[in-house]
VOPAGU-2260 file (C-alpha; in pm, 1 decimal, decimal comma):
REM VOPAGU-2260
SITE   aa  ch    i         X         Y         Z
SITE  MET   A    0   -3341,5    1113,7   -1519,8
SITE  ASN   A    1   -2966,7    1148,6   -1563,9
SITE  GLY   A    2   -2756,5    1287,2   -1280,6
SITE  PRO   A    3   -2441,5    1497,3   -1287,8
SITE  GLU   A    4   -2153,7    1375,8   -1502,1
SITE  ILE   A    5   -1799,6    1383,9   -1364,7
SITE  HIS   A    6   -1465,4    1299,7   -1525,1
SITE  LEU   A    7   -1282,4    1035,3   -1325,0
SITE  ASP   A    8    -919,4     926,1   -1329,9
SITE  VAL   A    9    -801,0     646,2   -1103,3
SITE  ALA   A   10    -431,0     592,2   -1027,5
SITE  PRO   A   11    -272,1     304,0   -1223,9
SITE  GLU   A   12    -211,8      93,4    -914,2
SITE  LEU   A   13    -584,4     104,3    -831,9
SITE  ARG   A   14    -715,3      16,4   -1175,4
SITE  LEU   A   15    -723,5    -356,3   -1104,6
SITE  PHE   A   16   -1026,7    -284,7    -885,0
SITE  ILE   A   17   -1238,0    -103,8   -1144,1
SITE  PRO   A   18   -1419,8    -216,9   -1461,2
SITE  SER   A   19   -1190,8    -252,4   -1763,0
SITE  GLU   A   20   -1362,7      24,1   -1958,1
SITE  ARG   A   21   -1253,5     277,5   -1692,8
SITE  ARG   A   22    -884,9     184,3   -1688,3
SITE  ARG   A   23    -780,9     407,5   -1978,1
SITE  GLY   A   24    -749,1     729,7   -1778,4
SITE  HIS   A   25   -1012,4    1001,1   -1757,4
SITE  THR   A   26   -1357,7     857,6   -1827,6
SITE  ALA   A   27   -1702,8    1008,8   -1790,1
SITE  LEU   A   28   -1915,3     880,6   -1501,9
SITE  THR   A   29   -2274,6     969,5   -1419,9
SITE  VAL   A   30   -2341,9    1005,7   -1045,1
SITE  ASP   A   31   -2665,5    1055,5    -854,9
SITE  GLY   A   32   -2586,9    1404,1    -721,8
SITE  SER   A   33   -2626,4    1306,8    -354,9
SITE  SER   A   34   -2376,7    1028,6    -282,7
SITE  SER   A   35   -2036,0    1115,4    -140,3
SITE  LEU   A   36   -1717,6    1075,0    -338,6
SITE  GLY   A   37   -1621,1     793,4    -103,6
SITE  HIS   A   38   -1938,6     606,3    -193,5
SITE  VAL   A   39   -1875,2     664,8    -564,1
SITE  ILE   A   40   -1522,1     526,1    -536,3
SITE  GLU   A   41   -1637,8     217,7    -347,0
SITE  SER   A   42   -1919,6     157,6    -594,2
SITE  LEU   A   43   -1653,2     125,4    -864,7
SITE  GLY   A   44   -1483,4    -149,3    -662,7
SITE  VAL   A   45   -1199,1      42,7    -494,8
SITE  PRO   A   46   -1180,4     -15,6    -116,1
SITE  LEU   A   47   -1132,6     317,3      62,0
SITE  THR   A   48    -842,8     156,8     250,5
SITE  GLU   A   49    -652,9     179,5     -79,7
SITE  ALA   A   50    -750,3     535,4    -178,7
SITE  GLY   A   51    -509,8     815,3     -91,5
SITE  ARG   A   52    -543,5    1179,0    -194,4
SITE  LEU   A   53    -862,8    1280,3    -370,9
SITE  LEU   A   54    -842,5    1582,5    -599,5
SITE  VAL   A   55   -1139,3    1764,1    -750,8
SITE  ASP   A   56   -1040,0    2017,0   -1017,4
SITE  GLY   A   57    -691,8    2013,8    -866,9
SITE  ARG   A   58    -788,5    2077,4    -502,8
SITE  GLU   A   59    -779,5    1812,2    -232,3
SITE  VAL   A   60   -1116,2    1706,4     -88,1
SITE  ALA   A   61   -1243,1    1462,0     173,7
SITE  VAL   A   62   -1430,2    1141,3      98,5
SITE  SER   A   63   -1746,9    1319,5     213,7
SITE  HIS   A   64   -1736,0    1557,0     -85,6
SITE  VAL   A   65   -2044,5    1527,2    -308,4
SITE  PRO   A   66   -1937,4    1543,8    -676,3
SITE  ARG   A   67   -2101,4    1806,1    -895,3
SITE  ASP   A   68   -2155,9    1817,3   -1267,5
SITE  GLY   A   69   -1844,4    1867,3   -1475,1
SITE  GLU   A   70   -1592,0    1811,8   -1195,0
SITE  ARG   A   71   -1265,0    1638,2   -1271,6
SITE  VAL   A   72   -1189,5    1381,5   -1001,9
SITE  GLU   A   73    -848,8    1219,5    -949,8
SITE  VAL   A   74    -809,7     924,8    -713,5
SITE  TYR   A   75    -455,0     850,7    -596,6
SITE  GLY   A   76    -324,2     544,5    -418,7
SITE  ILE   A   77    -198,0     533,2     -60,8
SITE  GLU   A   78     137,9     702,0      -6,8
SITE  ARG   A   79     405,7     462,1     112,6
SITE  PRO   A   80     512,0     412,0     380,1
SITE  GLN   A   81     162,5     455,2     517,2
SITE  ARG   A   82     147,4     611,5     862,1
SITE  VAL   A   83    -117,4     451,7    1081,6
SITE  PRO   A   84    -220,4     650,6    1391,7
SITE  GLY   A   85    -143,4     504,9    1729,7
SITE  ALA   A   86     125,7     269,4    1851,5
SITE  PRO   A   87     238,7       1,2    1851,4
SITE  LEU   A   88     152,1    -107,4    1497,5
SITE  ARG   A   89     -45,1    -431,8    1509,1
SITE  PHE   A   90    -209,0    -642,5    1240,5
SITE  LEU   A   91    -503,5    -877,3    1204,5
SITE  LEU   A   92    -506,9   -1121,0     911,4
SITE  ASP   A   93    -803,2   -1310,2     772,8
SITE  VAL   A   94    -824,5   -1688,5     741,6
SITE  HIS   A   95    -663,3   -1696,8     394,8
SITE  LEU   A   96    -335,1   -1531,8     499,1
SITE  GLY   A   97    -187,3   -1784,6     738,2
SITE  THR   A   98     155,6   -1803,5     570,6
SITE  LEU   A   99     186,8   -1423,7     572,6
SITE  ALA   A  100      90,7   -1415,0     940,4
SITE  ARG   A  101     361,1   -1668,3    1030,0
SITE  ARG   A  102     624,7   -1476,4     834,4
SITE  LEU   A  103     533,0   -1148,5    1000,8
SITE  ARG   A  104     558,2   -1317,8    1340,4
SITE  LEU   A  105     895,2   -1462,6    1241,4
SITE  LEU   A  106    1009,1   -1101,9    1197,3
SITE  GLY   A  107     871,5   -1001,5    1536,4
SITE  VAL   A  108     565,8    -819,6    1401,0
SITE  ASP   A  109     245,6    -845,7    1606,6
SITE  ALA   A  110      17,4   -1035,3    1366,9
SITE  ALA   A  111    -304,8   -1184,2    1501,6
SITE  TYR   A  112    -455,8   -1452,0    1279,0
SITE  GLU   A  113    -777,0   -1651,5    1290,2
SITE  SER   A  114    -713,6   -2003,7    1161,4
SITE  GLU   A  115   -1088,7   -2057,2    1129,0
SITE  ASP   A  116   -1332,9   -1838,3     942,2
SITE  ILE   A  117   -1505,7   -1639,2    1217,8
SITE  GLY   A  118   -1694,9   -1423,4     968,5
SITE  ASP   A  119   -1650,2   -1070,2     840,5
SITE  PRO   A  120   -1847,9    -895,4    1118,5
SITE  ALA   A  121   -1636,3   -1060,1    1390,9
SITE  LEU   A  122   -1310,0    -978,1    1212,0
SITE  ALA   A  123   -1411,2    -615,3    1165,4
SITE  ALA   A  124   -1516,3    -588,2    1529,4
SITE  LEU   A  125   -1185,7    -739,1    1644,6
SITE  SER   A  126    -992,6    -489,7    1429,6
SITE  ALA   A  127   -1179,7    -204,2    1596,1
SITE  ARG   A  128   -1160,0    -341,3    1949,4
SITE  GLU   A  129    -786,2    -414,0    1942,1
SITE  ARG   A  130    -693,4    -129,8    1703,6
SITE  ARG   A  131    -535,6    -364,9    1452,0
SITE  VAL   A  132    -477,9    -306,6    1081,2
SITE  LEU   A  133    -692,5    -564,0     903,9
SITE  LEU   A  134    -512,0    -729,8     611,6
SITE  SER   A  135    -718,4    -915,8     354,0
SITE  ARG   A  136    -766,9    -994,4     -13,1
SITE  ASP   A  137   -1143,3    -966,2      39,3
SITE  ARG   A  138   -1257,6    -625,9     -90,0
SITE  GLY   A  139   -1598,1    -664,3      71,4
SITE  LEU   A  140   -1441,5    -716,4     413,8
SITE  LEU   A  141   -1229,1    -403,6     374,7
SITE  ARG   A  142   -1540,7    -200,7     295,4
SITE  ARG   A  143   -1691,6    -263,5     638,2
SITE  ARG   A  144   -1722,8      67,5     819,3
SITE  GLU   A  145   -1636,4     -67,3    1163,6
SITE  ILE   A  146   -1278,7    -174,4    1086,2
SITE  TRP   A  147   -1017,3      44,4    1252,7
SITE  ALA   A  148    -773,5      42,8     960,2
SITE  GLY   A  149    -712,1    -192,9     673,3
SITE  GLY   A  150    -497,1    -286,8     378,8
SITE  TYR   A  151    -558,4    -492,8      68,4
SITE  VAL   A  152    -301,0    -767,7       6,7
SITE  TYR   A  153    -236,3    -743,6    -365,7
SITE  SER   A  154     -57,4   -1071,4    -435,6
SITE  ASP   A  155    -144,7   -1434,0    -371,0
SITE  LYS   A  156     224,5   -1526,7    -334,7
SITE  PRO   A  157     362,9   -1521,2      23,7
SITE  ASP   A  158     699,8   -1369,9     -75,0
SITE  ASP   A  159     531,2   -1079,9    -255,1
SITE  GLN   A  160     271,3   -1041,7      20,2
SITE  LEU   A  161     541,5    -998,8     282,8
SITE  ARG   A  162     733,4    -742,4      79,1
SITE  ASP   A  163     413,0    -550,4      10,5
SITE  VAL   A  164     316,5    -526,7     378,6
SITE  LEU   A  165     668,4    -436,5     493,4
SITE  GLU   A  166     701,6    -169,4     224,9
SITE  ARG   A  167     357,5     -21,7     285,5
SITE  PHE   A  168     346,0     -10,9     665,4
SITE  ALA   A  169     717,2     -19,9     760,3
SITE  PRO   A  170     666,3    -205,2    1090,7
SITE  ALA   A  171     958,0    -234,4    1331,9
SITE  LEU   A  172    1131,1    -570,0    1288,1
SITE  ALA   A  173    1256,6    -784,3    1576,7
SITE  PRO   A  174    1320,7   -1133,2    1435,0
SITE  TRP   A  175    1295,9   -1446,8    1646,5
SITE  THR   A  176    1098,2   -1275,3    1925,0
SITE  ARG   A  177     746,5   -1406,0    1853,1
SITE  CYS   A  178     585,1   -1746,5    1841,7
SITE  THR   A  179     493,1   -1823,4    1481,6
SITE  ALA   A  180     212,6   -2049,4    1605,6
SITE  CYS   A  181      22,2   -1816,3    1841,8
SITE  ASN   A  182     189,8   -1471,2    1816,2
SITE  GLY   A  183     300,6   -1474,1    2180,1
SITE  PRO   A  184     641,6   -1338,1    2289,0
SITE  LEU   A  185     938,5   -1573,9    2313,9
SITE  ARG   A  186    1191,3   -1598,2    2596,4
SITE  ASP   A  187    1517,6   -1786,3    2631,9
SITE  ALA   A  188    1470,5   -2128,3    2787,8
SITE  ASP   A  189    1710,6   -2357,6    2969,7
SITE  LYS   A  190    1742,7   -2698,7    2815,9
SITE  ASP   A  191    1655,0   -2861,8    3146,3
SITE  THR   A  192    1322,1   -2681,2    3169,4
SITE  VAL   A  193    1201,5   -2788,4    2823,2
SITE  GLU   A  194    1365,0   -3129,8    2805,2
SITE  ASP   A  195    1036,8   -3316,4    2848,8
SITE  GLN   A  196     903,6   -3155,1    2528,9
SITE  LEU   A  197    1199,5   -3263,9    2313,4
SITE  GLU   A  198    1267,5   -3576,4    2112,7
SITE  GLN   A  199    1583,4   -3762,0    2213,9
SITE  GLY   A  200    1760,9   -3660,9    1894,0
SITE  THR   A  201    1687,6   -3294,3    1957,7
SITE  GLN   A  202    1807,4   -3325,8    2318,3
SITE  ARG   A  203    2141,3   -3463,5    2198,9
SITE  THR   A  204    2191,8   -3221,6    1909,2
SITE  TYR   A  205    2079,8   -2877,8    2033,2
SITE  ASP   A  206    2152,4   -2667,9    2340,1
SITE  VAL   A  207    1992,7   -2326,9    2266,9
SITE  PHE   A  208    1616,7   -2297,1    2302,5
SITE  ALA   A  209    1338,3   -2041,8    2325,7
SITE  GLN   A  210     986,4   -2091,5    2454,9
SITE  CYS   A  211     660,7   -1908,7    2396,2
SITE  THR   A  212     536,2   -1740,3    2712,9
SITE  GLU   A  213     174,8   -1796,6    2609,6
SITE  CYS   A  214     136,4   -2137,9    2445,2
SITE  GLY   A  215     457,7   -2299,0    2573,2
SITE  ARG   A  216     585,0   -2406,8    2232,3
SITE  VAL   A  217     962,0   -2467,3    2222,7
SITE  TYR   A  218    1190,7   -2343,8    1943,4
SITE  TRP   A  219    1543,6   -2434,1    1839,3
SITE  ARG   A  220    1757,7   -2401,2    1527,2
SITE  GLY   A  221    1644,3   -2719,2    1359,5
SITE  ALA   A  222    1625,3   -2846,4    1003,7
SITE  HIS   A  223    1414,3   -2556,6     877,1
SITE  HIS   A  224    1630,2   -2283,8    1027,3
SITE  ALA   A  225    1826,5   -2210,5     708,7
SITE  ARG   A  226    1504,9   -2143,4     514,4
SITE  LEU   A  227    1369,2   -1916,9     789,2
SITE  GLU   A  228    1703,4   -1740,6     823,3
SITE  ALA   A  229    1692,7   -1659,0     452,3
SITE  ILE   A  230    1351,2   -1493,2     495,3
SITE  VAL   A  231    1475,6   -1291,7     792,8
SITE  THR   A  232    1799,2   -1187,4     623,8
SITE  ALA   A  233    1620,6   -1069,4     309,5
SITE  ALA   A  234    1366,0    -869,4     509,5
SITE  LEU   A  235    1629,5    -702,0     727,5
SITE  ARG   A  236    1843,3    -618,2     426,3
SITE  GLU   A  237    1557,9    -437,8     250,9
SITE  PHE   A  238    1337,5    -314,1     534,7
SITE  GLY   A  239    1543,1    -322,3     853,9
SITE  ASP   A  240    1630,0      -8,3    1046,3
SITE  PRO   A  241    1970,7     105,5     914,8
SITE  ALA   A  242    2040,9     271,5    1248,3
SITE  ALA   A  243    1980,7     -49,7    1440,9
């Protein structure tokens, strides 16, 4: 027995998630008459973390709305910048986003990262427990109900990933204040106090150091500093606080 038929239109930026035959604009879709609009959207492949306003015959509805026969449904993408409730804004990245995590930390953004695959249930639980925005390219992970908030990372290129996250969530930037290895805060360190962790060449060449307050790692402006400085400069130019 056929159920109600609705007319669905998904925003262009969300069409990569849905079957190709539904990417043309308004298409007819048969629903079961009892599932919520949120369930319908997810069944098409769109994570609800990526769905913004939902309009039915021109009026805004919640994801709990149950579509009825003949309704015209429009699914919009998330408005940017996206405002996430609560403060401060913190992230959790899955095992495949290590480079993005390190770049966010370089910019002073709180970005927890699991270097080993702890499994989707554990990641979702950690997102909820620590109220972190879960970033992933895994649509199935982002569909887990227990996550606190989430965002799909659209690109597989670290430069584009960073721009996407900074544009979407607009986190406050404080470069050179976090450990890129463990996410802990950095503090200025006297050369004498970290000397035993330095190679002789580094001891002779550098005088300004910082140290992680959690893992003890020591930082200085070494051979890779120019490359990191370029990342920081570009991010501040495009996404930094103009009033800062």
